C-alpha positions in Angstrom: -6.6 -99.5 50.6 -9.6 -101.7 50.0 -12.7 -101.4 48.4 -14.4 -98.3 49.7 -17.4 -96.0 48.7 -16.5 -93.1 46.5 -17.8 -89.6 47.6 -18.2 -86.4 45.8 -17.0 -83.2 47.9 -20.6 -82.5 48.5 -21.4 -85.7 50.0 -18.7 -85.5 52.4 -19.6 -82.0 53.4 -23.2 -83.0 53.9 -22.1 -85.7 56.4 -19.5 -83.4 58.0 -22.0 -80.8 58.5 -24.0 -83.2 60.8 -21.3 -82.6 63.3 -20.8 -78.9 62.6 -17.8 -79.3 60.3 -17.5 -76.6 57.4 -14.2 -77.0 56.2 -12.4 -80.5 55.1 -8.6 -80.2 54.8 -7.6 -81.2 50.9 -11.4 -80.8 49.8 -12.3 -77.9 47.5 -14.0 -75.0 49.6 -17.5 -75.8 50.5 -19.0 -72.2 49.7 -17.2 -72.4 46.0 -18.9 -76.0 45.6 -22.3 -74.5 46.4 -21.7 -71.3 44.2 -20.8 -73.5 41.3 -24.0 -75.9 41.6 -26.9 -74.5 43.8 -28.4 -78.0 44.0 -25.5 -79.8 45.1 -26.5 -80.4 48.7 -29.9 -81.8 47.2 -28.2 -84.0 45.0 -25.6 -85.2 47.5 -28.2 -85.9 50.0 -30.0 -88.2 47.3 -26.7 -90.0 46.4 -26.3 -90.6 50.1 -29.4 -92.3 50.5 -28.7 -94.5 47.7 -25.5 -95.6 49.2 -27.4 -96.4 52.4 -26.0 -93.9 54.8 -28.9 -91.7 55.1 -32.7 -93.0 55.5 -35.6 -91.9 53.4 -36.4 -89.4 56.2 -32.6 -87.9 56.2 -31.9 -89.9 59.3 -28.2 -91.2 59.9 -27.4 -94.6 59.8 -24.8 -96.4 61.8 -22.3 -96.5 59.0 -22.9 -92.8 58.3 -22.3 -91.9 62.0 -19.0 -93.6 61.8 -18.0 -91.5 58.8 -19.0 -88.4 60.4 -16.8 -89.1 63.6 -14.2 -89.9 60.9 -14.6 -86.8 59.1 -14.6 -84.8 62.4 -11.4 -86.4 63.8 -9.7 -85.8 60.4 -10.6 -82.2 60.4 -9.4 -81.8 64.0 -6.0 -82.9 63.2 -3.1 -80.6 63.8 -0.5 -82.3 61.4 -1.2 -83.7 57.9 0.9 -85.4 55.4 0.2 -85.6 51.7 1.8 -88.7 49.8 0.8 -88.0 46.1 -2.9 -88.5 46.0 -3.2 -89.6 49.6 -4.1 -86.9 52.6 -3.2 -88.2 55.6 -4.5 -86.9 59.1 -2.5 -87.7 62.3 -5.4 -88.5 65.0 -4.8 -86.9 68.3 -6.1 -89.9 70.3 -4.7 -92.9 67.9 -0.9 -93.0 67.1 -1.4 -96.4 65.5 -4.0 -95.7 62.7 -4.6 -92.5 60.5 -7.5 -91.0 58.8 -6.8 -91.2 54.8 -8.4 -89.0 52.4 -7.7 -90.5 49.0 -8.1 -88.4 45.9 -9.3 -90.5 43.0 -10.2 -87.5 40.9 -9.1 -84.2 41.8 -11.9 -82.1 43.0 -14.6 -84.7 42.1 -14.1 -88.2 43.6 -12.8 -89.3 47.2 -12.5 -92.1 49.5 -12.1 -91.7 53.3 -10.4 -94.6 55.4 -9.4 -95.0 59.0 -6.4 -97.7 58.8 -3.2 -98.7 60.5 0.0 -96.7 59.2 1.9 -99.6 57.8 -1.1 -100.2 55.4 -0.4 -96.8 53.8 3.2 -97.6 53.5 2.2 -101.0 51.8 -0.2 -99.2 49.5 2.6 -96.9 48.1 4.7 -100.2 47.2 2.1 -101.1 44.6 1.9 -97.8 43.2 5.6 -96.8 42.8 7.6 -99.6 41.4 11.0 -98.0 42.3 10.4 -98.5 46.1 10.5 -102.3 45.4 14.2 -102.1 43.9 17.0 -104.2 45.6 19.3 -101.8 47.2 22.8 -101.6 45.2 26.0 -102.1 47.0 26.9 -98.5 46.6 23.8 -97.4 48.8 25.8 -98.9 51.7 28.2 -96.1 51.5 26.1 -93.0 51.5 22.7 -91.9 52.9 22.3 -88.6 50.8 25.0 -86.4 48.9 24.6 -82.7 47.6 24.5 -82.4 43.9 26.9 -79.9 42.4 25.6 -76.8 40.9 26.0 -78.2 37.6 24.3 -81.6 38.3 21.3 -79.4 39.8 21.0 -77.0 36.8 20.7 -80.0 34.7 17.8 -81.6 36.7 16.0 -78.4 36.9 15.7 -78.4 33.4 14.2 -81.8 33.3 10.5 -82.7 32.6 9.2 -85.0 35.4 5.8 -85.8 34.0 6.7 -89.1 32.5 8.4 -90.4 35.6 7.2 -92.1 38.7 7.5 -89.4 41.4 6.8 -89.6 45.3 5.7 -86.1 46.6 5.6 -86.0 50.3 4.2 -82.7 51.8 3.7 -82.2 55.5 1.7 -79.4 57.0 1.3 -78.3 60.6 -1.5 -75.9 61.2 -0.8 -72.7 62.7 -0.9 -72.5 66.6 -1.7 -69.3 68.7 2.1 -68.6 69.5 3.4 -69.7 66.2 2.7 -70.0 62.4 2.0 -73.3 60.4 4.8 -75.2 58.7 4.9 -76.7 55.2 7.7 -78.9 53.6 7.8 -80.6 50.4 10.0 -83.1 49.0 9.9 -84.8 45.7 11.7 -88.5 45.0 12.3 -89.8 41.4 14.9 -92.1 39.9 17.4 -91.1 36.9 18.5 -94.6 35.8 19.7 -96.6 39.1 20.0 -93.3 40.9 17.6 -91.7 43.2 17.0 -88.1 43.7 15.6 -86.0 46.2 14.6 -82.3 45.8 13.7 -80.1 48.7 11.2 -77.9 47.0 11.4 -75.2 49.7 15.2 -74.8 50.0 15.4 -75.5 46.0 18.0 -78.1 47.0 18.8 -81.3 45.1 20.6 -84.3 46.5 21.6 -88.0 45.5 20.2 -90.2 48.0 19.9 -93.9 48.5 16.9 -96.3 48.7 17.3 -96.3 52.4 17.0 -92.6 52.6 13.5 -92.6 50.7 12.3 -95.5 52.9 13.3 -93.8 55.8 11.7 -90.3 54.9 8.4 -92.2 54.1 8.5 -93.8 57.7 9.2 -90.2 59.1 6.4 -88.4 57.4 4.0 -91.2 58.6 5.4 -91.0 62.0 6.2 -94.8 62.1 9.0 -95.9 64.7 12.2 -97.6 63.1 15.3 -98.9 65.1 18.2 -97.0 64.0 20.8 -99.6 63.5 24.6 -99.7 62.3 23.9 -101.8 59.3 22.5 -99.3 56.4 20.6 -102.4 55.0 18.3 -102.1 57.9 16.7 -99.0 56.3 15.7 -100.8 53.3 12.3 -102.3 52.5 11.4 -104.9 54.9 14.3 -104.0 57.3 12.6 -101.2 59.2 10.6 -102.4 62.3 
């Protein structure tokens, strides 16, 4: 994602507070942070000065102003996607770029970026090796296939802690006339096979690499051409 400054949650809240933002999606609750450390604001302010984002008189630099605006836009998002440790906010006025809060260390260290959607996708290729696999010929013959009850029971008992897993969560904020929406899908491999788990529905499917890539594009709200040839869904084939 590039070399970026790393921030503690308190630092991001100090910056966002300049825009009246008191809650940041994906970060620990601000009041809980203060409750655990009454000096956190003082420490965060000092750290922001060391980073060159605040002046010695607590003034805001141009770089800080840009971050404040990004944090405000991120918190104003109506829809979010989380892919592993990347929390992605879809900006109302920009369909090509997204605000990305990267969780370096849970509850402790974060990065905030404003980047093109394809850059998010390509960053995942460096983190999840199975995305770079060549599609097998058999994957031309199916997109997804429901597991049998016996197959699902077998995988329900498996320990996934030692596997490369892509967790894709989508969240839509509640509106006045309807509630919010949450979905979560997990993807991993067993040998040469790809597996999808629909967490909310407790449904397990065999899927092709095309299905995994298409889902990534869908949750990133990236357009693709629906072509007849299934291989167009593979890495490098989506436009």
